[in-house]
Each structure stands twice: as structure tokens, then as C-alpha cells.
N, C-alpha and C positions, 0 to 999 in steps of 0.2 A: 504494500500500500504506500501511497505517496504520503509525504510528511504533513503534519498538521502544524500550522504556523499561527500561534496565538489562538484567536477564535475562528480563523479561516482554515478550510480544508482544501488542499489543492488536488484536484482529480484530473489527471492528464492522460488517462487511457480508459477505454471502454471496459477492460477487464477490471480495473480498479473500481470503476463505477458499479459494476455488477457485484463485485465482492462486498462492497460497503452495503448495498441494498440487501444482499443475501444474509448479511450478518445482523440485519434488523433495522438499519437506518431508514427513517422515514422523514426526518427533518433535514432539509437541504440548506437551511439558513447558514450563511457563511461559507458555503461551498463555492469554490472557483473552478468551474469546469472548462477546460481548454481544448479546443480543436476536436471535440468528440462528434462522431456520427451517431446521433440519437434517433435517427429516422425509424429504427426498429424497437424503440423503447417508449412507445406511446403509453402503454398501460402503466409502466413504472413512473413516468412523469405525471400522469393523471392522478396516481394514488399518492404521490409524495407532496409534502408541503414545501413549495419552492420559494416561499417568501424570503427575500434577502439573498437568494442564490445569484451568482454571477456566471453567465454563459458567454464564453469568449470564442467566437468563430466556430460555434457548434452548428451542426446540420440537424434539422428537425423534419418530421413528417408534416404533411400539409395540415395547418391549423394548430400545431403544437407550439410554435413560437408565440403565436398570439395568446395561446392558453397560459403559458408560463409568465408572459408579460402581465396578463390580466390578474394573475394570482400573486404578483409582487416580485417577480424575478427581474433582473436587469440583463438584457441581451445586447452584446456587441457583435454585430455581424461581420463577416469577412469584408475587408476594405478592398474595393476594386482597383485595378491598375497598379498593383504593388507586386514587384518581382519575387518577394519573399513571403513566407507564411508568417503573417503578423503574430499569430498566437503559437508559434512553434515552441515546443517544450524541451527540445534537445539541442545541444551544441552541434555545430556543423563539422563534418569531416572534410578533409582535403578533396576527396572524390566528389563530394556534393558541391563544393564551391567551384572547383575546376571541372565542371561536368561535361565540357566539350573540348575537343582538341584545339579549336580556335578560341583563344582567350577572349576575344572581343564579344563572343556570344555566350560566354560562361555566366553562371549565376553570380560569381564574384564581380565580374565586370558590369553586368546589368544592375546589380544592387548598388555598386559605386556610382554609376551614371545616374541612377534614380535619386540617390542621396544628394547629388550636386544640383538637381533641378530646383527652381523656386518652389517652396513647399506651400501648398494650399492647406486648408483645414484638415482634410482627410489624410493627406500625406504626413502632416505633423502628428496626427493621432496615431497613424500606423507606425511611424518611427518610434514614438514613445512606448507604444504597446510592445513592439518587437524588442526594444532595448530592455524593457522590464522583464520580458520572458527570457531573454538571454542572460540577464543578471541572475534570475532565479536558477537557470540551468547551470550557470557557472558556479554559483554558490553551492549547489548540490554536488557538483563535480569535484570541487576542491576540498570538500568536507573529508576530514581524516587524512588528507595528503599533506606531506611536508614540502612546502614550496620554496623555491629559490628563484628570484626574479632577475632577469637580464634585460637591460633596456639600452637603447641608443645604438650608435655605430652604423647608421644607414649608409654611410659613404664607403664602407668596406666592400671590396669586390671579391667575388669568388676567385680564388687563386692568390689573393693577398695573404701575407704572413699573418696579419691581424685576424683575418677571417679564420685561418687554420687554428690560431690560438684560441679564439672564441669557441670553435668547434671542439677542441680538446677540453676546454673548461666544461662545456656541456656534457661531454663524454664522461668526465670524472664525476661531475655532480649528479648525473643521471643514474649512477649506480645506487644511490641511496636517497635521492631527492627527486621531486618533480620539478622540472625546469619550465618556468613560465616566462613568456616574453610578450612584447607588444606587437610582434609580427613584422612583416615587411622584410625587405632585402637587408643584407649586411650582417652585422654581428648577431642580431637576434635570430636570423635564419640559421646562421652557423651554430649558435648555441642549441637551437632546436634539433639541428642535424646531429650534433654530438650526443644529445640526450636520447634521440631516437635510436642511435646505434650503440648506446651504452651496454646492452647485453652482448654485443659483438666485440671481438678483439680490436685493438687500436689499428691494426693493419687494414681492417675493413673501413675504418674511418678515413685512413689515408687514401684508399682506393676511391672512396666516395667523393672525397675532395678533388681528386684528379678528374673524375667524371663531371662534376659540377663546373670545374674551371674551364671546360670547353665553351660554356656560355656564361661569361663573367657578370653580365649585367642584363637587366630586363629591357633595356633599350639596345637596339631598335626593335627587338622581337620578343614580346612578353610570352608568346606561345612557346617559343624555343626555350626560353628561360624556365618556364614551368615544366616543360617536357623533360628537361634534364633532371629536375627534382623528382619527377615521377619515375624516371629511369632508375634513380637511386632506390626509391621505394620498391620498385619491381625486383631489383637485384637483391635487396635485403628486406624482404617482407616482414 
């Protein structure tokens, strides 16, 4: 089951929803239900007290959304024209962000381009909701992990001595800690690389650095830059 935070209950999967109802829950006051397909849960919704419940990006059978609203629930529908799932409850993987071989059409690129557009009311709401959802997911992910942060160093190129040093630092830290960075090229990418390969011998890190050095910068070809990183992941899965 998902965690309970204060007086709120975060329900982020249909299985969790079903388990809670099966255990006898009938009062949904304070429940935050995120991204659930409730179109086959008409009877359950009709028999529950939904006053004070919050439905975020959920799908309903015809008439059920109006029913829960009328009985005191708050419903935030999906926001149109947004490249990301506003109510997503999980962190993104690299494969999800770089979901196409051409970077320009990837989710990462589309989300960045969207974030740079003048924001209207719907876009501002979508960004705030998505940021909150990611904050919750990140908070859950770091729980019980021992973190070490590495920040800065965007100017370092793959193949630079400083890049290799940052990778070695990540390799050493990753044996006993979780390495967290702000992302992006340079030292932070290198530290993540080292941590990713921390279970492998240092020779593997040396080989990976050589592979990445063939595309030292994301300019002029971001797709080639990303492809080199995915080649490392494929070689050392």
C-alpha cells in the first residue's frame, strides 16, 4: 500500500485502491487518487463516501465524474496539450525520456520545448501538478538511501581529465552510497556514469570513458551524444 501522509492517503495504483476497499475502507475523505482508470469501479465509487477525496487525472465511466463531484469530491482532469503525464507517480527512466533515436522528437526534448513556451493558465497548472508529483516520487525514492550529491562542472567534456576524475569519484562513492546529481553534461554525467558502473571493475569504467569520448559534446548532434551513452548502457546493462 502507498504511504499515508498526515491525514491524506495517496493511492497511485488500481491494485492499491482495490486492496484498501477490500480491507473495509468506505470513507475516501483525504484520499488523493492519481492517474487511476476507475471506469470499471462504478459500484465501488457509488457505495463509498467520496466527500473530500481528490481525483487527479483519473478516468471514470460515463456519469461517475459528475457523481463524485456532486457528492463532495474534487476532480482535476487531465490537462490537454501537455507532453507529459501531469499526474505521473513514478520517476522517469532514461529509456522513457530518450524514447526515440532522434533526440528532437524524444519526450525529453518535447517536454523542454513545452516548458520554454509562454505559459497560459492550464500550462502553469500542469507544470505545478507535475512538479509536485515528481517531488513526491523523488521523496519516496530517496527514503532509506544514503545520498551523496555532485553538482556543477557542465563545461567538462567527455575525454577531459576532469571528466574521468569525476567518473572515478562516482565509481568509488557508488559502492556504498547513492550518487545524486542535477543532471546534464559534464561532471554530473561523469559522476552518474561512475556510480552506474560501481559494481563493475574500474577497467570497465575506463572502457566506458573511451566509448563516450568519441562524442565529447552534445553539440552539434544531441542524438549522437545520447546514443553513445546508450551504447555504454547496452555494453554494461
